[in-house]
C-alpha positions in Angstrom: 0.0 0.0 0.0 1.4 3.4 -1.0 1.2 6.1 1.7 2.0 9.8 1.1 3.5 11.6 4.0 1.9 15.1 4.1 3.6 16.2 7.3 6.6 18.6 7.1 9.1 16.0 8.3 9.9 12.3 7.8 7.9 9.8 9.9 10.1 7.1 11.3 8.2 4.0 12.2 10.5 2.0 14.5 9.6 -1.6 15.3 11.7 -4.3 17.1 13.4 -5.5 13.9 13.4 -2.5 11.5 12.8 1.1 10.8 10.4 2.2 8.0 10.8 5.8 6.9 8.0 7.7 5.3 9.8 10.7 3.8 8.2 14.1 3.7 6.5 14.5 0.3 7.3 18.2 0.2 3.6 19.0 0.5 2.2 19.7 4.0 -1.5 19.7 4.9 -2.6 22.5 7.2 -6.0 23.4 8.7 -7.7 26.6 7.7 -9.2 28.4 10.7 -11.1 31.5 11.7 -9.7 33.5 14.7 -12.2 33.5 17.5 -13.1 36.0 20.2 -10.9 37.7 22.8 -11.9 36.6 26.4 -11.7 40.0 28.2 -12.0 38.6 31.8 -9.3 36.0 31.3 -7.1 38.5 29.5 -7.4 40.9 32.3 -6.8 38.3 35.0 -3.8 36.8 33.4 -2.3 39.9 31.8 -1.9 38.1 28.4 -4.2 37.9 25.4 -6.6 34.9 25.7 -8.8 33.8 22.8 -11.4 31.1 22.4 -10.3 28.0 20.4 -10.2 28.5 16.6 -12.9 27.2 14.4 -11.4 24.9 11.7 -13.0 25.7 8.3 -11.1 23.5 5.8 -7.7 22.3 4.7 -4.9 23.4 2.5 -2.5 21.1 0.8 -4.5 17.9 0.3 -3.9 15.9 -2.9 -6.5 16.2 -5.7 -7.2 12.5 -5.5 -9.2 11.8 -2.3 -8.4 8.1 -2.6 -4.8 8.7 -1.7 -3.6 7.1 1.5 -2.0 9.8 3.6 -0.1 10.5 6.8 -1.1 13.8 8.4 -1.0 15.4 11.8 -3.5 14.3 14.4 -5.5 17.5 14.2 -5.8 17.2 10.4 -6.8 13.5 10.8 -9.5 14.4 13.3 -10.8 17.1 11.0 -10.9 14.8 8.0 -12.7 12.2 10.0 -15.2 14.7 11.4 -16.0 16.1 7.9 -16.0 12.6 6.3 -14.4 14.1 3.2 -11.5 11.7 2.5 -11.9 8.3 0.8 -8.3 7.0 1.2 -6.8 5.8 4.5 -5.8 8.6 6.8 -3.0 7.9 9.3 -1.2 9.9 11.9 1.9 9.1 13.9 1.1 7.9 17.4 3.1 10.3 19.5 1.6 9.2 22.9 3.9 8.7 25.8 4.3 5.0 25.3 4.6 5.1 21.5 6.9 8.0 20.8 10.7 7.3 20.8 12.8 10.2 22.0 16.4 11.1 21.9 18.4 12.3 25.0 17.2 15.8 24.4 13.5 14.8 24.4 13.0 15.2 20.7 10.8 12.6 19.0 12.9 10.6 16.6 10.3 8.0 15.7 7.1 6.2 16.7 6.2 2.6 17.3 2.9 2.7 15.3 0.6 4.7 13.2 -3.0 5.5 14.0 -5.7 5.0 11.3 -8.7 7.4 11.4 
C-alpha cells in the first residue's frame, strides 16, 4: 500500500526489527481556521491575550485524488474524520507517551505505530 506523508518531516516507524521511513513529500496539509473572540475577563486576570479556540474551516495542501492514502498530523486527521471528506486511508503518527521514541534531548525521533482514522 502506498502512503504519502503530508507532514513537514519524515515519519520514522520503528519496530523491534526494522525502521520504516515515510519521507516528507514536500507537500504539507494545514488546517484553515477562523480566529475567535478575545476573552476579556481572562485576558485581564492573566495579563496576556486569551482567545477562544479557533474554528477549523477546511484544509490546505490535500492531494486532488481523495483516494490517496496519507499521513497527516492528528488535528488534520481528526478534522478529515469529522468532515467525512476523504476516501483513502488517513494515518497519523502515534506520539503518545508509550509510543513516541525520543532522543536524550527529548525530541521525537520515531514512533512505534501509526493510528488510522
